[in-house]
C-alpha positions as CSV (number, residue, x, y, z in Angstrom):
1,M,19.0,1.7,8.6
2,L,17.0,2.2,5.9
3,T,13.9,0.5,6.5
4,E,13.9,1.8,10.4
5,L,14.1,5.6,8.6
6,A,11.3,4.9,6.2
7,K,9.1,3.3,9.0
8,Q,9.4,6.7,11.0
9,K,9.1,9.1,8.2
10,V,7.6,7.6,5.0
11,K,3.9,7.9,4.4
12,A,3.4,6.3,1.1
13,L,6.0,5.1,-1.7
14,I,4.6,5.2,-5.2
15,C,6.4,3.3,-7.6
16,M,6.5,4.2,-11.1
17,G,7.7,2.0,-14.0
18,K,7.8,-1.5,-15.0
19,D,9.3,-3.7,-12.7
20,N,9.0,-2.5,-9.0
21,K,8.4,-5.8,-7.3
22,K,12.0,-5.6,-5.3
23,L,11.2,-2.2,-4.2
24,I,7.5,-2.9,-3.3
25,D,8.7,-6.0,-1.5
26,S,11.5,-4.4,0.2
27,F,9.2,-2.1,1.9
28,T,5.8,-4.1,2.2
29,G,4.9,-4.1,6.0
30,I,7.4,-0.8,6.7
31,I,5.6,1.8,4.6
32,P,1.6,1.9,5.1
33,I,0.8,3.0,1.5
34,I,2.4,1.4,-1.2
35,K,1.0,2.3,-5.3
36,D,2.5,0.8,-8.5
37,T,1.9,3.3,-11.2
38,C,3.1,3.1,-14.8
39,S,3.0,7.1,-15.5
40,I,4.4,10.2,-13.9
41,E,0.8,11.7,-14.4
42,D,-0.7,8.9,-12.4
43,A,2.0,8.9,-10.0
44,V,1.5,12.6,-9.2
45,L,-2.1,11.9,-8.9
46,Q,-1.4,9.0,-6.2
47,A,0.4,11.2,-4.3
48,Y,-2.0,13.9,-4.1
49,N,-4.8,11.4,-3.3
50,V,-2.8,10.4,-0.3
51,S,-1.3,13.4,0.8
52,E,-2.6,16.0,3.2
53,K,-1.7,19.8,3.7
54,G,1.7,20.1,5.1
55,D,3.1,16.8,3.5
56,T,6.2,17.0,1.3
57,V,6.1,14.8,-2.1
58,L,9.5,14.0,-3.3
59,L,10.6,12.8,-6.5
60,S,13.2,10.5,-6.2
61,P,14.4,8.2,-8.7
62,A,15.6,4.7,-7.6
63,C,17.3,4.0,-10.8
64,A,17.7,5.0,-14.2
65,S,14.2,5.5,-16.2
66,F,15.5,5.7,-19.7
67,D,12.5,3.3,-20.8
68,L,10.2,6.0,-19.5
69,F,12.0,9.4,-20.2
70,K,14.6,11.1,-22.4
71,N,16.8,12.0,-19.6
72,Y,16.8,13.2,-16.1
73,I,15.7,16.8,-17.5
74,H,12.7,15.5,-19.7
75,R,11.5,13.6,-16.2
76,G,11.6,16.8,-14.0
77,E,9.9,18.9,-16.6
78,L,7.0,15.9,-16.7
79,F,6.6,15.9,-12.9
80,K,6.2,19.7,-12.6
81,Q,4.0,19.9,-15.6
82,S,1.8,17.0,-13.9
83,V,1.7,18.7,-10.6
84,R,0.8,22.1,-12.2
85,N,-2.3,20.3,-14.3
86,L,-3.7,18.9,-10.8
């Protein structure tokens, strides 16, 4: 089950977008750190702040994000640029 795997493997969940309630509600009490953000820059900064050397940060869109980005390429480019800007 996904929740059991998340409990064992996931340190933090950083949600980005307008309506993250269902995702946050689903993982509250399962994942220790949950953050809600409105921009990719803030999401990357939050990930940086909760991560430690050796951690993996994964950009894993849970749904389409046409309200925030032109397309998946644009989303990836902004993610990479935000990481470079740290």
